[in-house]
All heavy atoms as TSV, in Angstrom:
chain	resi	resn	atom	element	x	y	z
A	1	MET	N	N	-19.772	25.008	9.918
A	1	MET	CA	C	-19.134	25.227	8.646
A	1	MET	C	C	-17.890	26.090	8.797
A	1	MET	O	O	-17.058	26.094	7.904
A	1	MET	CB	C	-20.124	25.840	7.677
A	1	MET	CG	C	-21.102	24.790	7.197
A	1	MET	SD	S	-21.980	25.274	5.755
A	1	MET	CE	C	-23.620	25.092	6.375
A	2	SER	N	N	-17.789	26.788	9.915
A	2	SER	CA	C	-16.590	27.602	10.121
A	2	SER	C	C	-15.346	26.717	10.170
A	2	SER	O	O	-14.288	27.122	9.716
A	2	SER	CB	C	-16.713	28.446	11.388
A	2	SER	OG	O	-16.860	27.627	12.523
A	3	ARG	N	N	-15.486	25.514	10.699
A	3	ARG	CA	C	-14.326	24.599	10.716
A	3	ARG	C	C	-13.943	24.203	9.291
A	3	ARG	O	O	-12.778	24.203	8.926
A	3	ARG	CB	C	-14.646	23.355	11.533
A	3	ARG	CG	C	-13.517	22.338	11.517
A	3	ARG	CD	C	-13.612	21.395	12.682
A	3	ARG	NE	N	-12.729	20.283	12.567
A	3	ARG	CZ	C	-11.438	20.304	12.844
A	3	ARG	NH1	N	-10.878	21.415	13.246
A	3	ARG	NH2	N	-10.689	19.221	12.715
A	4	GLY	N	N	-14.928	23.861	8.484
A	4	GLY	CA	C	-14.657	23.431	7.110
A	4	GLY	C	C	-14.069	24.536	6.255
A	4	GLY	O	O	-13.033	24.353	5.613
A	5	PHE	N	N	-14.716	25.690	6.233
A	5	PHE	CA	C	-14.245	26.778	5.382
A	5	PHE	C	C	-13.101	27.550	6.020
A	5	PHE	O	O	-12.134	27.889	5.348
A	5	PHE	CB	C	-15.394	27.733	5.047
A	5	PHE	CG	C	-16.447	27.112	4.166
A	5	PHE	CD1	C	-17.783	27.175	4.511
A	5	PHE	CD2	C	-16.110	26.461	2.996
A	5	PHE	CE1	C	-18.767	26.608	3.703
A	5	PHE	CE2	C	-17.075	25.889	2.181
A	5	PHE	CZ	C	-18.400	25.966	2.539
A	6	GLY	N	N	-13.197	27.824	7.321
A	6	GLY	CA	C	-12.181	28.625	7.996
A	6	GLY	C	C	-10.917	27.856	8.316
A	6	GLY	O	O	-9.829	28.193	7.859
A	7	GLU	N	N	-11.050	26.804	9.094
A	7	GLU	CA	C	-9.881	26.066	9.583
A	7	GLU	C	C	-9.289	25.115	8.536
A	7	GLU	O	O	-8.079	25.001	8.411
A	7	GLU	CB	C	-10.242	25.277	10.838
A	7	GLU	CG	C	-10.596	26.151	12.023
A	7	GLU	CD	C	-11.038	25.335	13.223
A	7	GLU	OE1	O	-10.499	24.226	13.427
A	7	GLU	OE2	O	-11.938	25.803	13.939
A	8	LEU	N	N	-10.147	24.406	7.810
A	8	LEU	CA	C	-9.659	23.398	6.864
A	8	LEU	C	C	-9.460	23.933	5.448
A	8	LEU	O	O	-8.869	23.261	4.614
A	8	LEU	CB	C	-10.621	22.202	6.834
A	8	LEU	CG	C	-10.797	21.460	8.160
A	8	LEU	CD1	C	-11.850	20.372	8.033
A	8	LEU	CD2	C	-9.474	20.887	8.635
A	9	GLY	N	N	-9.983	25.116	5.173
A	9	GLY	CA	C	-9.796	25.721	3.857
A	9	GLY	C	C	-10.532	25.016	2.727
A	9	GLY	O	O	-10.096	25.049	1.580
A	10	LEU	N	N	-11.675	24.401	3.046
A	10	LEU	CA	C	-12.440	23.705	2.013
A	10	LEU	C	C	-13.103	24.692	1.066
A	10	LEU	O	O	-13.406	25.824	1.442
A	10	LEU	CB	C	-13.513	22.822	2.655
A	10	LEU	CG	C	-13.012	21.712	3.583
A	10	LEU	CD1	C	-14.199	20.979	4.202
A	10	LEU	CD2	C	-12.105	20.746	2.842
A	11	HIS	N	N	-13.369	24.249	-0.142
A	11	HIS	CA	C	-14.074	25.064	-1.127
A	11	HIS	C	C	-15.562	24.720	-1.166
A	11	HIS	O	O	-16.398	25.574	-1.436
A	11	HIS	CB	C	-13.470	24.853	-2.522
A	11	HIS	CG	C	-14.226	25.544	-3.609
A	11	HIS	ND1	N	-14.266	26.915	-3.721
A	11	HIS	CD2	C	-14.999	25.049	-4.606
A	11	HIS	CE1	C	-15.032	27.242	-4.765
A	11	HIS	NE2	N	-15.483	26.125	-5.307
A	12	ARG	N	N	-15.898	23.454	-0.870
A	12	ARG	CA	C	-17.278	22.970	-0.969
A	12	ARG	C	C	-17.542	21.976	0.142
A	12	ARG	O	O	-16.701	21.128	0.439
A	12	ARG	CB	C	-17.466	22.290	-2.326
A	12	ARG	CG	C	-18.825	21.738	-2.597
A	12	ARG	CD	C	-18.860	21.177	-4.044
A	12	ARG	NE	N	-20.168	20.753	-4.413
A	12	ARG	CZ	C	-20.603	19.494	-4.325
A	12	ARG	NH1	N	-19.806	18.543	-3.883
A	12	ARG	NH2	N	-21.822	19.188	-4.687
A	13	ILE	N	N	-18.708	22.091	0.760
A	13	ILE	CA	C	-19.146	21.123	1.764
A	13	ILE	C	C	-20.448	20.529	1.258
A	13	ILE	O	O	-21.325	21.250	0.789
A	13	ILE	CB	C	-19.360	21.792	3.140
A	13	ILE	CG1	C	-18.015	22.307	3.671
A	13	ILE	CG2	C	-19.990	20.808	4.122
A	13	ILE	CD1	C	-18.127	23.096	4.949
A	14	ARG	N	N	-20.567	19.204	1.339
A	14	ARG	CA	C	-21.783	18.551	0.866
A	14	ARG	C	C	-22.386	17.704	1.971
A	14	ARG	O	O	-21.696	17.312	2.924
A	14	ARG	CB	C	-21.520	17.706	-0.371
A	14	ARG	CG	C	-20.573	16.568	-0.140
A	14	ARG	CD	C	-20.258	15.884	-1.452
A	14	ARG	NE	N	-19.258	14.875	-1.240
A	14	ARG	CZ	C	-19.461	13.575	-1.411
A	14	ARG	NH1	N	-20.626	13.137	-1.804
A	14	ARG	NH2	N	-18.495	12.719	-1.190
A	15	ALA	N	N	-23.672	17.428	1.828
A	15	ALA	CA	C	-24.397	16.616	2.805
A	15	ALA	C	C	-25.479	15.838	2.074
A	15	ALA	O	O	-25.948	16.249	1.007
A	15	ALA	CB	C	-25.026	17.501	3.865
A	16	THR	N	N	-25.866	14.723	2.663
A	16	THR	CA	C	-26.962	13.930	2.122
A	16	THR	C	C	-27.960	13.645	3.236
A	16	THR	O	O	-27.615	13.690	4.416
A	16	THR	CB	C	-26.483	12.586	1.542
A	16	THR	OG1	O	-25.941	11.789	2.600
A	16	THR	CG2	C	-25.460	12.787	0.454
A	17	CYS	N	N	-29.188	13.347	2.838
A	17	CYS	CA	C	-30.179	12.898	3.812
A	17	CYS	C	C	-31.223	12.041	3.098
A	17	CYS	O	O	-31.362	12.093	1.879
A	17	CYS	CB	C	-30.825	14.070	4.547
A	17	CYS	SG	S	-31.914	15.094	3.558
A	18	ASP	N	N	-31.935	11.277	3.876
A	18	ASP	CA	C	-33.021	10.443	3.364
A	18	ASP	C	C	-34.158	11.369	2.942
A	18	ASP	O	O	-34.559	12.250	3.705
A	18	ASP	CB	C	-33.481	9.494	4.476
A	18	ASP	CG	C	-34.469	8.453	4.000
A	18	ASP	OD1	O	-35.412	8.813	3.268
A	18	ASP	OD2	O	-34.311	7.281	4.386
A	19	PRO	N	N	-34.706	11.195	1.744
A	19	PRO	CA	C	-35.786	12.059	1.277
A	19	PRO	C	C	-37.019	12.063	2.186
A	19	PRO	O	O	-37.779	13.017	2.200
A	19	PRO	CB	C	-36.151	11.494	-0.095
A	19	PRO	CG	C	-34.955	10.730	-0.526
A	19	PRO	CD	C	-34.299	10.227	0.721
A	20	ARG	N	N	-37.196	11.007	2.953
A	20	ARG	CA	C	-38.346	10.935	3.867
A	20	ARG	C	C	-38.128	11.758	5.124
A	20	ARG	O	O	-39.065	12.021	5.864
A	20	ARG	CB	C	-38.620	9.476	4.238
A	20	ARG	CG	C	-38.984	8.631	3.020
A	20	ARG	CD	C	-39.059	7.173	3.353
A	20	ARG	NE	N	-37.741	6.733	3.830
A	20	ARG	CZ	C	-37.481	5.547	4.357
A	20	ARG	NH1	N	-38.439	4.663	4.480
A	20	ARG	NH2	N	-36.277	5.227	4.747
A	21	ASN	N	N	-36.901	12.180	5.371
A	21	ASN	CA	C	-36.590	12.945	6.573
A	21	ASN	C	C	-36.701	14.442	6.270
A	21	ASN	O	O	-35.709	15.119	5.993
A	21	ASN	CB	C	-35.188	12.578	7.068
A	21	ASN	CG	C	-34.902	13.146	8.426
A	21	ASN	OD1	O	-35.508	14.117	8.851
A	21	ASN	ND2	N	-33.946	12.543	9.109
A	22	LEU	N	N	-37.907	14.954	6.312
A	22	LEU	CA	C	-38.160	16.347	5.951
A	22	LEU	C	C	-37.474	17.324	6.897
A	22	LEU	O	O	-37.035	18.398	6.482
A	22	LEU	CB	C	-39.666	16.611	5.912
A	22	LEU	CG	C	-40.448	15.761	4.908
A	22	LEU	CD1	C	-41.932	16.087	4.975
A	22	LEU	CD2	C	-39.907	15.959	3.507
A	23	ALA	N	N	-37.354	16.954	8.170
A	23	ALA	CA	C	-36.691	17.834	9.140
A	23	ALA	C	C	-35.230	18.044	8.763
A	23	ALA	O	O	-34.717	19.168	8.832
A	23	ALA	CB	C	-36.813	17.261	10.548
A	24	SER	N	N	-34.547	16.991	8.359
A	24	SER	CA	C	-33.138	17.120	7.957
A	24	SER	C	C	-33.003	18.009	6.725
A	24	SER	O	O	-32.100	18.840	6.647
A	24	SER	CB	C	-32.524	15.751	7.671
A	24	SER	OG	O	-32.339	15.041	8.863
A	25	SER	N	N	-33.894	17.850	5.766
A	25	SER	CA	C	-33.863	18.694	4.574
A	25	SER	C	C	-34.025	20.164	4.940
A	25	SER	O	O	-33.334	21.030	4.412
A	25	SER	CB	C	-34.976	18.294	3.596
A	25	SER	OG	O	-34.751	17.017	3.091
A	26	ARG	N	N	-34.949	20.445	5.863
A	26	ARG	CA	C	-35.163	21.832	6.302
A	26	ARG	C	C	-33.928	22.395	6.992
A	26	ARG	O	O	-33.553	23.544	6.767
A	26	ARG	CB	C	-36.377	21.923	7.218
A	26	ARG	CG	C	-37.692	21.905	6.464
A	26	ARG	CD	C	-38.856	22.308	7.355
A	26	ARG	NE	N	-39.046	21.409	8.484
A	26	ARG	CZ	C	-39.808	20.322	8.472
A	26	ARG	NH1	N	-40.460	19.992	7.387
A	26	ARG	NH2	N	-39.926	19.570	9.538
A	27	VAL	N	N	-33.296	21.604	7.837
A	27	VAL	CA	C	-32.091	22.064	8.544
A	27	VAL	C	C	-30.987	22.392	7.542
A	27	VAL	O	O	-30.331	23.441	7.648
A	27	VAL	CB	C	-31.608	21.011	9.569
A	27	VAL	CG1	C	-30.211	21.329	10.065
A	27	VAL	CG2	C	-32.575	20.916	10.734
A	28	LEU	N	N	-30.769	21.538	6.574
A	28	LEU	CA	C	-29.725	21.788	5.579
A	28	LEU	C	C	-30.023	23.061	4.791
A	28	LEU	O	O	-29.127	23.848	4.499
A	28	LEU	CB	C	-29.575	20.582	4.651
A	28	LEU	CG	C	-29.058	19.310	5.344
A	28	LEU	CD1	C	-29.137	18.115	4.399
A	28	LEU	CD2	C	-27.654	19.499	5.869
A	29	GLY	N	N	-31.292	23.292	4.477
A	29	GLY	CA	C	-31.677	24.523	3.795
A	29	GLY	C	C	-31.444	25.749	4.660
A	29	GLY	O	O	-30.944	26.776	4.199
A	30	LYS	N	N	-31.761	25.655	5.942
A	30	LYS	CA	C	-31.552	26.783	6.865
A	30	LYS	C	C	-30.074	27.086	7.061
A	30	LYS	O	O	-29.705	28.214	7.376
A	30	LYS	CB	C	-32.219	26.508	8.205
A	30	LYS	CG	C	-33.723	26.637	8.149
A	30	LYS	CD	C	-34.348	26.426	9.491
A	30	LYS	CE	C	-35.862	26.581	9.383
A	30	LYS	NZ	N	-36.522	26.469	10.692
A	31	LEU	N	N	-29.234	26.091	6.885
A	31	LEU	CA	C	-27.780	26.295	6.977
A	31	LEU	C	C	-27.228	26.995	5.734
A	31	LEU	O	O	-26.052	27.317	5.676
A	31	LEU	CB	C	-27.061	24.961	7.171
A	31	LEU	CG	C	-27.232	24.303	8.525
A	31	LEU	CD1	C	-26.629	22.897	8.515
A	31	LEU	CD2	C	-26.594	25.149	9.619
A	32	GLY	N	N	-28.081	27.193	4.742
A	32	GLY	CA	C	-27.658	27.866	3.516
A	32	GLY	C	C	-27.235	26.926	2.415
A	32	GLY	O	O	-26.720	27.362	1.383
A	33	MET	N	N	-27.458	25.635	2.612
A	33	MET	CA	C	-27.068	24.666	1.603
A	33	MET	C	C	-28.097	24.619	0.482
A	33	MET	O	O	-29.283	24.840	0.704
A	33	MET	CB	C	-26.883	23.289	2.241
A	33	MET	CG	C	-25.808	23.286	3.311
A	33	MET	SD	S	-25.458	21.650	3.934
A	33	MET	CE	C	-24.005	21.298	2.951
A	34	THR	N	N	-27.639	24.348	-0.727
A	34	THR	CA	C	-28.477	24.288	-1.915
A	34	THR	C	C	-28.826	22.843	-2.237
A	34	THR	O	O	-27.950	21.970	-2.251
A	34	THR	CB	C	-27.734	24.906	-3.119
A	34	THR	OG1	O	-27.426	26.257	-2.809
A	34	THR	CG2	C	-28.563	24.842	-4.384
A	35	TYR	N	N	-30.112	22.591	-2.506
A	35	TYR	CA	C	-30.545	21.263	-2.933
A	35	TYR	C	C	-30.027	21.021	-4.337
A	35	TYR	O	O	-30.246	21.822	-5.243
A	35	TYR	CB	C	-32.076	21.189	-2.901
A	35	TYR	CG	C	-32.622	19.901	-3.451
A	35	TYR	CD1	C	-32.534	18.723	-2.723
A	35	TYR	CD2	C	-33.234	19.869	-4.693
A	35	TYR	CE1	C	-33.047	17.538	-3.227
A	35	TYR	CE2	C	-33.753	18.693	-5.212
A	35	TYR	CZ	C	-33.652	17.534	-4.471
A	35	TYR	OH	O	-34.153	16.348	-4.967
A	36	GLU	N	N	-29.310	19.919	-4.533
A	36	GLU	CA	C	-28.725	19.609	-5.833
A	36	GLU	C	C	-29.425	18.479	-6.566
A	36	GLU	O	O	-29.195	18.283	-7.741
A	36	GLU	CB	C	-27.239	19.266	-5.669
A	36	GLU	CG	C	-26.421	20.446	-5.202
A	36	GLU	CD	C	-24.932	20.149	-5.224
A	36	GLU	OE1	O	-24.547	18.961	-5.177
A	36	GLU	OE2	O	-24.169	21.110	-5.281
A	37	GLY	N	N	-30.223	17.708	-5.863
A	37	GLY	CA	C	-30.930	16.636	-6.539
A	37	GLY	C	C	-30.979	15.369	-5.706
A	37	GLY	O	O	-30.579	15.337	-4.550
A	38	ARG	N	N	-31.490	14.327	-6.338
A	38	ARG	CA	C	-31.656	13.040	-5.657
A	38	ARG	C	C	-30.849	11.970	-6.376
A	38	ARG	O	O	-30.931	11.835	-7.593
A	38	ARG	CB	C	-33.130	12.659	-5.638
A	38	ARG	CG	C	-33.384	11.350	-4.926
A	38	ARG	CD	C	-34.846	11.028	-4.875
A	38	ARG	NE	N	-35.509	11.957	-3.968
A	38	ARG	CZ	C	-36.744	11.784	-3.518
A	38	ARG	NH1	N	-37.453	10.757	-3.904
A	38	ARG	NH2	N	-37.276	12.655	-2.706
A	39	HIS	N	N	-30.077	11.230	-5.597
A	39	HIS	CA	C	-29.379	10.058	-6.123
A	39	HIS	C	C	-30.224	8.849	-5.749
A	39	HIS	O	O	-30.607	8.676	-4.606
A	39	HIS	CB	C	-27.983	9.944	-5.511
A	39	HIS	CG	C	-27.035	10.964	-6.023
A	39	HIS	ND1	N	-25.705	10.718	-6.154
A	39	HIS	CD2	C	-27.204	12.240	-6.449
A	39	HIS	CE1	C	-25.093	11.792	-6.629
A	39	HIS	NE2	N	-25.998	12.730	-6.803
A	40	ARG	N	N	-30.486	8.021	-6.728
A	40	ARG	CA	C	-31.375	6.881	-6.530
A	40	ARG	C	C	-30.611	5.642	-6.086
A	40	ARG	O	O	-29.532	5.354	-6.568
A	40	ARG	CB	C	-32.131	6.607	-7.818
A	40	ARG	CG	C	-33.013	7.808	-8.203
A	40	ARG	CD	C	-33.621	7.686	-9.566
A	40	ARG	NE	N	-34.264	6.396	-9.738
A	40	ARG	CZ	C	-34.372	5.785	-10.907
A	40	ARG	NH1	N	-33.868	6.326	-11.985
A	40	ARG	NH2	N	-34.968	4.625	-10.994
A	41	HIS	N	N	-31.213	4.944	-5.130
A	41	HIS	CA	C	-30.712	3.658	-4.626
A	41	HIS	C	C	-29.234	3.734	-4.234
A	41	HIS	O	O	-28.395	3.004	-4.754
A	41	HIS	CB	C	-30.939	2.559	-5.650
A	41	HIS	CG	C	-32.384	2.231	-5.829
A	41	HIS	ND1	N	-32.792	1.093	-6.434
A	41	HIS	CD2	C	-33.517	2.893	-5.482
A	41	HIS	CE1	C	-34.113	1.052	-6.462
A	41	HIS	NE2	N	-34.575	2.150	-5.886
A	42	THR	N	N	-28.936	4.587	-3.272
A	42	THR	CA	C	-27.545	4.779	-2.849
A	42	THR	C	C	-27.154	3.929	-1.648
A	42	THR	O	O	-25.967	3.735	-1.408
A	42	THR	CB	C	-27.284	6.250	-2.492
A	42	THR	OG1	O	-28.194	6.647	-1.469
A	42	THR	CG2	C	-27.450	7.142	-3.703
A	43	ALA	N	N	-28.127	3.449	-0.894
A	43	ALA	CA	C	-27.802	2.672	0.313
A	43	ALA	C	C	-28.795	1.530	0.478
A	43	ALA	O	O	-30.001	1.726	0.385
A	43	ALA	CB	C	-27.840	3.571	1.539
A	44	LEU	N	N	-28.258	0.353	0.757
A	44	LEU	CA	C	-29.093	-0.813	1.027
A	44	LEU	C	C	-29.245	-0.919	2.540
A	44	LEU	O	O	-28.286	-1.221	3.246
A	44	LEU	CB	C	-28.450	-2.075	0.448
A	44	LEU	CG	C	-29.221	-3.368	0.620
A	44	LEU	CD1	C	-30.610	-3.256	-0.001
A	44	LEU	CD2	C	-28.448	-4.521	0.009
A	45	ILE	N	N	-30.442	-0.606	3.023
A	45	ILE	CA	C	-30.695	-0.596	4.463
A	45	ILE	C	C	-31.910	-1.465	4.754
A	45	ILE	O	O	-32.944	-1.332	4.108
A	45	ILE	CB	C	-30.947	0.844	4.964
A	45	ILE	CG1	C	-29.740	1.710	4.654
A	45	ILE	CG2	C	-31.261	0.860	6.449
A	45	ILE	CD1	C	-29.918	3.168	4.977
A	46	ARG	N	N	-31.778	-2.338	5.743
A	46	ARG	CA	C	-32.821	-3.255	6.211
A	46	ARG	C	C	-33.819	-3.700	5.147
A	46	ARG	O	O	-33.701	-4.782	4.598
A	46	ARG	CB	C	-33.559	-2.644	7.406
A	46	ARG	CG	C	-32.708	-2.487	8.633
A	46	ARG	CD	C	-33.495	-1.938	9.803
A	46	ARG	NE	N	-34.194	-0.699	9.547
A	46	ARG	CZ	C	-33.657	0.515	9.635
A	46	ARG	NH1	N	-32.385	0.637	9.961
A	46	ARG	NH2	N	-34.361	1.585	9.409
A	47	ASP	N	N	-34.808	-2.858	4.861
A	47	ASP	CA	C	-35.917	-3.291	4.016
A	47	ASP	C	C	-35.771	-2.952	2.536
A	47	ASP	O	O	-36.713	-3.104	1.769
A	47	ASP	CB	C	-37.228	-2.712	4.551
A	47	ASP	CG	C	-37.221	-1.196	4.626
A	47	ASP	OD1	O	-36.132	-0.593	4.546
A	47	ASP	OD2	O	-38.308	-0.607	4.769
A	48	GLY	N	N	-34.617	-2.487	2.117
A	48	GLY	CA	C	-34.431	-2.233	0.699
A	48	GLY	C	C	-33.523	-1.053	0.406
A	48	GLY	O	O	-32.887	-0.495	1.295
A	49	TRP	N	N	-33.483	-0.682	-0.859
A	49	TRP	CA	C	-32.637	0.406	-1.309
A	49	TRP	C	C	-33.253	1.755	-0.945
A	49	TRP	O	O	-34.455	1.929	-1.012
A	49	TRP	CB	C	-32.427	0.330	-2.816
A	49	TRP	CG	C	-31.496	-0.768	-3.198
A	49	TRP	CD1	C	-31.848	-2.011	-3.645
A	49	TRP	CD2	C	-30.082	-0.723	-3.145
A	49	TRP	NE1	N	-30.721	-2.749	-3.869
A	49	TRP	CE2	C	-29.612	-1.981	-3.575
A	49	TRP	CE3	C	-29.156	0.241	-2.774
A	49	TRP	CZ2	C	-28.270	-2.290	-3.643
A	49	TRP	CZ3	C	-27.815	-0.062	-2.855
A	49	TRP	CH2	C	-27.382	-1.314	-3.283
A	50	ARG	N	N	-32.392	2.698	-0.578
A	50	ARG	CA	C	-32.830	4.051	-0.213
A	50	ARG	C	C	-32.192	5.076	-1.131
A	50	ARG	O	O	-31.035	4.936	-1.531
A	50	ARG	CB	C	-32.425	4.386	1.219
A	50	ARG	CG	C	-32.939	3.429	2.252
A	50	ARG	CD	C	-34.418	3.665	2.524
A	50	ARG	NE	N	-34.971	2.651	3.398
A	50	ARG	CZ	C	-34.940	2.691	4.721
A	50	ARG	NH1	N	-34.378	3.688	5.335
A	50	ARG	NH2	N	-35.490	1.715	5.412
A	51	ASP	N	N	-32.948	6.118	-1.437
A	51	ASP	CA	C	-32.428	7.257	-2.185
A	51	ASP	C	C	-31.754	8.222	-1.215
A	51	ASP	O	O	-31.941	8.136	0.001
A	51	ASP	CB	C	-33.562	8.002	-2.894
A	51	ASP	CG	C	-34.232	7.186	-3.980
A	51	ASP	OD1	O	-33.735	6.088	-4.301
A	51	ASP	OD2	O	-35.262	7.652	-4.500
A	52	SER	N	N	-30.988	9.156	-1.754
A	52	SER	CA	C	-30.358	10.209	-0.954
A	52	SER	C	C	-30.565	11.551	-1.630
A	52	SER	O	O	-30.384	11.666	-2.847
A	52	SER	CB	C	-28.843	9.976	-0.820
A	52	SER	OG	O	-28.583	8.824	-0.085
A	53	GLU	N	N	-30.954	12.551	-0.858
A	53	GLU	CA	C	-31.021	13.916	-1.364
A	53	GLU	C	C	-29.669	14.564	-1.127
A	53	GLU	O	O	-29.071	14.405	-0.065
A	53	GLU	CB	C	-32.133	14.702	-0.670
A	53	GLU	CG	C	-33.498	14.248	-1.110
A	53	GLU	CD	C	-34.604	15.187	-0.689
A	53	GLU	OE1	O	-34.404	15.976	0.256
A	53	GLU	OE2	O	-35.668	15.118	-1.304
A	54	MET	N	N	-29.190	15.284	-2.134
A	54	MET	CA	C	-27.864	15.897	-2.086
A	54	MET	C	C	-27.990	17.405	-1.883
A	54	MET	O	O	-28.790	18.061	-2.551
A	54	MET	CB	C	-27.118	15.632	-3.397
A	54	MET	CG	C	-27.072	14.172	-3.825
A	54	MET	SD	S	-26.223	13.108	-2.660
A	54	MET	CE	C	-24.579	13.744	-2.801
A	55	PHE	N	N	-27.184	17.942	-0.974
A	55	PHE	CA	C	-27.111	19.367	-0.690
A	55	PHE	C	C	-25.649	19.782	-0.664
A	55	PHE	O	O	-24.773	18.969	-0.346
A	55	PHE	CB	C	-27.720	19.684	0.682
A	55	PHE	CG	C	-29.192	19.459	0.774
A	55	PHE	CD1	C	-29.712	18.196	0.980
A	55	PHE	CD2	C	-30.072	20.516	0.668
A	55	PHE	CE1	C	-31.074	17.986	1.078
A	55	PHE	CE2	C	-31.438	20.324	0.764
A	55	PHE	CZ	C	-31.935	19.052	0.969
A	56	SER	N	N	-25.369	21.057	-0.964
A	56	SER	CA	C	-24.002	21.552	-0.825
A	56	SER	C	C	-24.017	23.058	-0.626
A	56	SER	O	O	-25.019	23.734	-0.847
A	56	SER	CB	C	-23.154	21.209	-2.058
A	56	SER	OG	O	-23.506	22.044	-3.133
A	57	ILE	N	N	-22.865	23.553	-0.185
A	57	ILE	CA	C	-22.642	24.984	-0.056
A	57	ILE	C	C	-21.203	25.262	-0.459
A	57	ILE	O	O	-20.298	24.476	-0.145
A	57	ILE	CB	C	-22.945	25.500	1.366
A	57	ILE	CG1	C	-22.892	27.033	1.421
A	57	ILE	CG2	C	-22.057	24.842	2.394
A	57	ILE	CD1	C	-23.463	27.625	2.687
A	58	LEU	N	N	-21.008	26.342	-1.195
A	58	LEU	CA	C	-19.671	26.744	-1.621
A	58	LEU	C	C	-19.128	27.803	-0.666
A	58	LEU	O	O	-19.899	28.533	-0.031
A	58	LEU	CB	C	-19.702	27.303	-3.044
A	58	LEU	CG	C	-20.232	26.357	-4.118
A	58	LEU	CD1	C	-20.296	27.076	-5.457
A	58	LEU	CD2	C	-19.371	25.116	-4.208
A	59	GLU	N	N	-17.830	27.893	-0.598
A	59	GLU	CA	C	-17.169	28.834	0.303
A	59	GLU	C	C	-17.703	30.254	0.126
A	59	GLU	O	O	-17.983	30.950	1.098
A	59	GLU	CB	C	-15.663	28.790	0.050
A	59	GLU	CG	C	-14.856	29.713	0.903
A	59	GLU	CD	C	-13.383	29.646	0.552
A	59	GLU	OE1	O	-13.025	29.128	-0.519
A	59	GLU	OE2	O	-12.593	30.133	1.373
A	60	GLY	N	N	-17.885	30.701	-1.117
A	60	GLY	CA	C	-18.349	32.052	-1.384
A	60	GLY	C	C	-19.805	32.298	-1.020
A	60	GLY	O	O	-20.238	33.440	-0.907
A	61	GLU	N	N	-20.578	31.231	-0.819
A	61	GLU	CA	C	-21.987	31.355	-0.455
A	61	GLU	C	C	-22.193	31.414	1.057
A	61	GLU	O	O	-23.247	31.812	1.530
A	61	GLU	CB	C	-22.780	30.159	-0.993
A	61	GLU	CG	C	-22.765	30.052	-2.497
A	61	GLU	CD	C	-23.322	28.748	-2.997
A	61	GLU	OE1	O	-23.378	27.739	-2.234
A	61	GLU	OE2	O	-23.692	28.718	-4.186
A	62	TRP	N	N	-21.190	30.995	1.805
A	62	TRP	CA	C	-21.303	30.898	3.257
A	62	TRP	C	C	-21.099	32.253	3.922
A	62	TRP	O	O	-20.144	32.957	3.632
A	62	TRP	CB	C	-20.282	29.891	3.782
A	62	TRP	CG	C	-20.257	29.763	5.261
A	62	TRP	CD1	C	-21.266	29.313	6.058
A	62	TRP	CD2	C	-19.168	30.061	6.123
A	62	TRP	NE1	N	-20.857	29.319	7.367
A	62	TRP	CE2	C	-19.577	29.776	7.439
A	62	TRP	CE3	C	-17.880	30.543	5.908
A	62	TRP	CZ2	C	-18.744	29.954	8.528
A	62	TRP	CZ3	C	-17.059	30.716	7.001
A	62	TRP	CH2	C	-17.486	30.425	8.293
A	63	CYS	N	N	-22.024	32.604	4.797
A	63	CYS	CA	C	-21.927	33.856	5.564
A	63	CYS	C	C	-21.817	33.478	7.038
A	63	CYS	O	O	-22.798	33.073	7.644
A	63	CYS	CB	C	-23.155	34.723	5.355
A	63	CYS	SG	S	-23.373	35.270	3.667
A	64	PRO	N	N	-20.619	33.597	7.615
A	64	PRO	CA	C	-20.476	33.216	9.026
A	64	PRO	C	C	-21.340	34.098	9.923
A	64	PRO	O	O	-21.478	35.297	9.691
A	64	PRO	CB	C	-18.990	33.408	9.309
A	64	PRO	CG	C	-18.451	34.215	8.194
A	64	PRO	CD	C	-19.383	34.100	7.049
A	65	SER	N	N	-21.924	33.485	10.932
A	65	SER	CA	C	-22.712	34.247	11.911
A	65	SER	C	C	-21.786	34.694	13.036
A	65	SER	O	O	-20.689	34.143	13.205
A	65	SER	CB	C	-23.833	33.373	12.448
A	65	SER	OG	O	-23.313	32.307	13.210
A	66	PRO	N	N	-22.194	35.670	13.834
A	66	PRO	CA	C	-21.350	36.133	14.944
A	66	PRO	C	C	-20.978	35.016	15.913
A	66	PRO	O	O	-19.889	35.011	16.476
A	66	PRO	CB	C	-22.228	37.182	15.645
A	66	PRO	CG	C	-23.157	37.643	14.575
A	66	PRO	CD	C	-23.405	36.462	13.696
A	67	SER	N	N	-21.844	34.010	16.083
A	67	SER	CA	C	-21.539	32.906	17.002
A	67	SER	C	C	-20.434	32.000	16.480
A	67	SER	O	O	-19.827	31.253	17.222
A	67	SER	CB	C	-22.796	32.069	17.274
A	67	SER	OG	O	-23.260	31.483	16.080
A	68	ASP	N	N	-20.134	32.063	15.157
A	68	ASP	CA	C	-19.052	31.253	14.583
A	68	ASP	C	C	-17.677	31.699	15.058
A	68	ASP	O	O	-16.727	30.946	14.991
A	68	ASP	CB	C	-19.093	31.285	13.060
A	68	ASP	CG	C	-20.254	30.507	12.487
A	68	ASP	OD1	O	-20.728	29.572	13.168
A	68	ASP	OD2	O	-20.705	30.832	11.387
A	69	SER	N	N	-17.556	32.920	15.529
A	69	SER	CA	C	-16.253	33.410	15.965
A	69	SER	C	C	-15.960	33.062	17.420
A	69	SER	O	O	-14.880	33.345	17.914
A	69	SER	CB	C	-16.169	34.930	15.771
A	69	SER	OG	O	-17.153	35.569	16.548
A	70	LEU	N	N	-16.925	32.461	18.123
A	70	LEU	CA	C	-16.719	32.103	19.532
A	70	LEU	C	C	-15.832	30.899	19.678
A	70	LEU	O	O	-15.706	30.054	18.907
A	70	LEU	CB	C	-18.071	31.839	20.202
A	70	LEU	CG	C	-19.027	33.027	20.249
A	70	LEU	CD1	C	-20.358	32.574	20.844
A	70	LEU	CD2	C	-18.452	34.148	21.066
C-alpha cells in the first residue's frame, strides 16, 4: 500500500475476493482494509455467476509499517 498511498498519491485502495475464499478475506482484514459488503453476480466463471466481497482502505486509515520504508 505504500506504493498506492505514498508513490501514486491515491486516496482510496479497494480489493475484491470470492466470498468462499476465507483466507483472502482474512488477509485483506489484516492489511487494515474494511469490509464494505457483497456485490452479487459480478463475474461469470465456469459453472455460473459469482459474488464478490468488497474491501477498501482510505489514506488516513493506513499506518505504514517500518518495513514499508525499505
